[in-house]
C-alpha positions in Angstrom: 143.0 18.8 31.7 142.7 15.8 34.0 139.9 13.2 33.3 136.9 13.2 35.6 137.6 11.1 38.6 134.4 8.9 38.5 131.3 9.6 40.6 131.5 12.5 43.1 128.0 12.0 44.6 124.6 10.8 43.8 121.5 12.8 44.9 118.1 11.1 45.4 114.7 11.9 46.8 113.0 10.7 50.0 109.6 11.4 51.5 110.7 10.6 55.1 114.0 11.9 56.4 113.8 9.9 59.7 113.2 6.5 58.0 115.9 7.4 55.5 118.3 8.2 58.2 117.6 5.0 60.1 118.1 2.9 56.9 121.3 4.4 55.6 123.1 4.8 58.9 121.5 2.0 60.9 121.2 -0.8 58.2 123.7 0.3 55.5 126.3 1.5 57.9 127.0 4.8 56.2 128.0 8.0 58.2 125.8 11.0 58.2 128.4 13.6 57.2 126.3 16.7 56.5 122.8 17.7 57.6 122.0 20.8 55.6 119.4 22.1 53.2 118.7 22.2 49.5 120.4 25.5 48.5 117.9 26.0 45.7 115.0 25.5 48.2 116.1 25.9 51.8 112.8 24.6 53.1 114.0 21.1 52.1 116.5 18.9 54.0 119.6 17.8 52.2 121.2 14.8 54.0 124.6 13.5 53.0 125.8 10.0 53.8 129.3 8.8 53.0 132.4 7.1 54.4 134.1 8.1 57.6 135.8 11.1 55.9 132.9 12.3 53.7 134.9 11.5 50.6 133.8 12.2 47.0 133.1 8.8 45.6 131.1 7.6 48.6 128.6 10.4 49.0 124.9 9.5 48.7 122.6 12.4 49.3 118.8 12.9 49.7 116.4 15.7 49.5 113.4 15.3 51.7 109.8 16.2 50.5 107.6 14.9 53.3 104.6 12.8 52.1 105.7 12.8 48.5 104.4 9.9 46.4 106.8 7.2 45.3 108.3 7.8 41.9 109.2 5.4 39.1 112.4 5.3 37.1 111.9 5.7 33.3 113.7 7.0 30.2 116.3 9.6 31.1 116.6 8.5 34.7 119.1 6.5 36.8 117.4 3.3 38.0 120.2 1.4 39.9 123.2 2.5 42.0 126.2 0.3 42.2 128.2 0.1 45.4 131.5 -1.8 45.8 132.2 -4.5 48.4 135.4 -6.5 48.9 134.3 -10.1 48.3 131.7 -12.7 47.9 131.8 -13.1 51.7 130.7 -9.5 51.9 127.7 -10.3 49.7 126.8 -13.1 52.0 126.9 -10.7 55.0 124.8 -8.1 53.2 122.2 -10.7 52.1 121.8 -11.7 55.7 121.7 -8.2 57.0 119.2 -7.0 54.5 117.0 -9.9 55.2 117.1 -9.1 58.9 115.9 -5.6 58.0 113.0 -6.9 55.9 114.7 -6.1 52.6 114.5 -8.8 49.8 117.6 -9.2 47.7 118.7 -11.2 44.6 122.2 -12.7 44.2 123.5 -13.0 40.7 127.1 -13.4 39.4 129.0 -11.4 42.1 126.2 -8.9 42.6 123.5 -8.5 45.2 120.5 -6.5 44.0 117.9 -4.9 46.2 115.6 -1.8 46.6 115.7 0.5 49.6 112.4 1.0 51.6 111.2 3.6 49.1 112.1 1.6 46.0 115.5 3.1 45.1 117.4 0.4 43.3 120.9 -0.8 44.4 123.4 -3.5 43.5 126.4 -4.4 45.7 129.3 -5.5 43.4 132.2 -7.8 44.5 134.9 -7.4 41.9 138.6 -6.4 41.9 139.5 -2.7 41.9 142.5 -0.6 42.4 140.4 2.2 44.0 140.9 2.9 47.7 138.0 1.6 49.8 135.9 4.4 51.2 134.5 2.8 54.4 132.4 4.1 57.3 132.8 2.8 60.8 129.8 1.0 62.3 129.6 -1.2 65.4 127.8 -4.1 63.6 129.6 -4.0 60.3 133.3 -5.2 60.1 135.4 -3.1 57.8 136.2 -6.0 55.6 132.6 -6.4 54.5 131.6 -2.7 54.7 130.5 -0.6 51.7 133.5 0.8 49.8 132.1 3.6 47.7 130.4 3.8 44.3 131.0 1.4 41.5 128.7 3.2 39.0 125.1 3.7 37.9 122.7 2.2 35.4 120.3 4.5 33.5 117.4 4.0 31.2 117.6 5.3 27.6 114.9 5.5 25.0 117.1 5.6 21.9 120.1 3.4 21.9 123.4 5.2 21.3 121.9 8.7 21.5 124.4 9.9 24.1 127.5 8.1 22.8 129.2 11.1 21.1 128.4 13.4 23.9 129.7 11.1 26.6 133.0 10.4 24.9 133.6 14.0 23.7 132.1 16.3 26.3 132.9 14.4 29.6 135.6 12.1 28.5 134.0 8.8 29.2 135.6 5.7 27.7 133.4 3.2 25.8 133.6 -0.2 27.4 131.2 -2.1 25.1 127.6 -1.8 23.9 125.8 0.7 26.1 128.6 0.8 28.7 131.1 3.5 29.7 133.6 4.3 32.3 134.7 7.6 33.9 138.2 7.1 35.3 140.6 9.7 36.6 143.8 9.8 38.6 142.6 7.8 41.6 139.0 6.5 41.0 136.6 5.4 38.4 132.9 4.6 37.9 130.8 2.8 35.3 127.9 4.4 33.5 125.6 1.8 31.8 122.4 2.1 29.8 119.5 -0.3 29.8 116.4 -0.1 27.5 113.8 2.1 29.0 110.5 0.5 30.1 107.3 1.6 28.2 105.9 3.3 31.3 106.8 7.0 31.6 109.2 7.9 34.4 107.9 9.8 37.4 110.1 11.9 39.8 109.3 11.1 43.4 110.4 9.3 46.5 112.8 6.5 45.7 114.2 8.0 42.5 117.6 9.6 41.6 117.6 13.3 41.1 121.1 13.6 39.6 124.6 12.0 39.4 127.7 14.2 39.9 131.1 13.5 38.4 134.3 14.5 40.2 136.6 17.3 38.9 139.6 19.0 40.4 139.1 22.7 41.2 141.6 23.9 38.5 139.8 22.2 35.6 136.2 22.9 36.7 135.5 25.9 34.4 137.3 24.1 31.6 134.8 21.2 31.8 132.0 23.7 31.5 133.5 25.1 28.3 134.0 21.6 27.0 130.4 20.7 27.6 129.3 23.9 25.7 131.6 23.1 22.8 130.1 19.6 22.6 126.5 21.0 22.4 125.6 20.9 26.0 123.8 23.6 28.0 125.4 23.8 31.4 124.5 26.2 34.2 127.0 28.8 35.3 129.4 27.6 38.0 127.4 27.5 41.3 129.2 27.8 44.6 127.7 25.2 46.9 130.2 26.1 49.7 131.2 22.5 50.2 132.0 22.1 46.5 131.4 24.0 43.2 128.9 22.7 40.7 127.7 22.9 37.1 124.6 21.0 35.9 123.4 19.9 32.5 121.4 17.0 30.9 123.2 14.5 28.7 121.3 13.7 25.4 119.4 10.7 26.9 118.0 13.0 29.6 119.9 12.1 32.7 120.8 15.1 34.9 124.6 15.4 35.3 126.6 17.5 37.6 130.3 18.1 37.6 131.4 18.9 41.2 134.8 19.8 42.6 136.8 17.9 45.0 136.7 20.4 47.9 136.6 22.6 49.8 134.9 19.7 51.6 132.5 19.0 54.5 135.0 19.9 57.2 134.8 23.5 56.0 132.3 24.4 58.7 132.6 21.7 61.3 135.4 19.4 62.6 135.7 16.0 60.8 135.0 14.1 64.1 131.7 15.9 64.5 130.4 15.9 60.9 126.6 15.6 60.6 125.9 16.2 64.3 124.1 19.6 63.8 122.2 21.5 61.1 124.9 23.1 58.9 124.0 26.2 56.9 126.4 27.8 54.4 127.1 31.4 55.4 124.8 32.8 52.7 121.9 30.9 54.4 122.7 31.5 58.1 120.3 34.4 58.3 117.5 32.0 57.6 118.4 29.5 60.4 115.3 30.2 62.6 112.9 29.9 59.7 114.7 26.8 58.3 114.7 25.0 61.6 111.0 25.7 62.2 110.2 24.1 58.8 112.2 20.9 58.8 111.3 17.4 59.9 112.5 16.6 63.5 115.3 14.0 63.4 116.4 11.8 66.3 118.5 13.5 68.9 121.4 11.2 69.9 124.3 11.6 72.3 127.3 12.8 70.4 129.5 9.8 69.5 127.1 7.6 71.4 126.3 4.0 70.4 122.7 3.8 71.3 119.7 1.9 70.0 117.1 3.7 67.9 113.7 2.3 67.1 114.1 -0.5 64.7 113.5 0.0 61.0 112.2 -3.3 59.7 114.5 -5.1 62.2 117.6 -2.9 61.9 119.5 -1.9 65.0 121.5 1.0 66.3 122.8 4.2 64.7 125.9 5.3 66.4 126.2 8.9 65.2 124.7 11.9 66.9 122.6 14.7 65.5 120.9 17.8 66.8 117.1 17.9 66.5 115.3 20.5 64.5 111.6 21.1 64.5 108.7 21.4 62.1 107.9 19.8 58.7 108.1 21.2 55.2 106.1 20.2 52.1 107.1 21.4 48.7 107.2 20.3 45.1 110.6 18.9 44.0 110.0 20.3 40.5 110.0 23.9 41.9 
């Protein structure tokens, strides 16, 4: 059985799909590779941003709950997402770009830390890696300074060491020192690090991470489920998400894990060159299209493959990708 290949995707929560879209495509230069719905609650957008190819390892996703209050990371929650960049020069570029978008950042020892407009924590990390850069094209961001995919995540834990045995046995992470682990497979790897939890209780809401997914090949996916069970975990059955297959479980410190397969992939239902340009529904949800479209937040309608200016988000400029517009808004409880 092959080791997990680092982070597959990270899913977070937003209260405003339009502002989220403008920030992650317009400022951060990611490509919207899939505009679909939460398959557990199809009244809710599920937006996927990634590199040009929609690759596992670069895939940051958001569920939209319009008007939801801002959350707060606490024990059992991821509080910071690490993204790779190529160099200190890239950190210089991002410090300037974020400042121009009204985002404050802090530079420290090869890292640039900042929060997105809803408070979701990030750090850009410039350090050597053998992993292939996972880069999206953007007219304002040269490839040599662009985001290159996930480096890892940092989570809060209440009891130090509570998850050590599970992480090393159940999911094959390698200990890299006190409170630090790595998931590394055949072609990629990601860190998983704990920090002491703050006293304040965590609150799920806008600007918080819902779960982190780790990458498995298709052949070993069911084996990983059995291994989690043998190590005392309580995973869901395998769930077919159409674009990949998933199992979910909580590790002992409370963070929600997913193990997701590499493939079938986002080009299953639309050509690679047109990813994210329309609302995509897996076949099992297609009969709900009229109802779903009436319930979702309208998003900007752009010319396909156009490079046009959108309204500025705190000083950001254009988004180059095109989307179809869908009508309506939906409000629902993310705990449902």
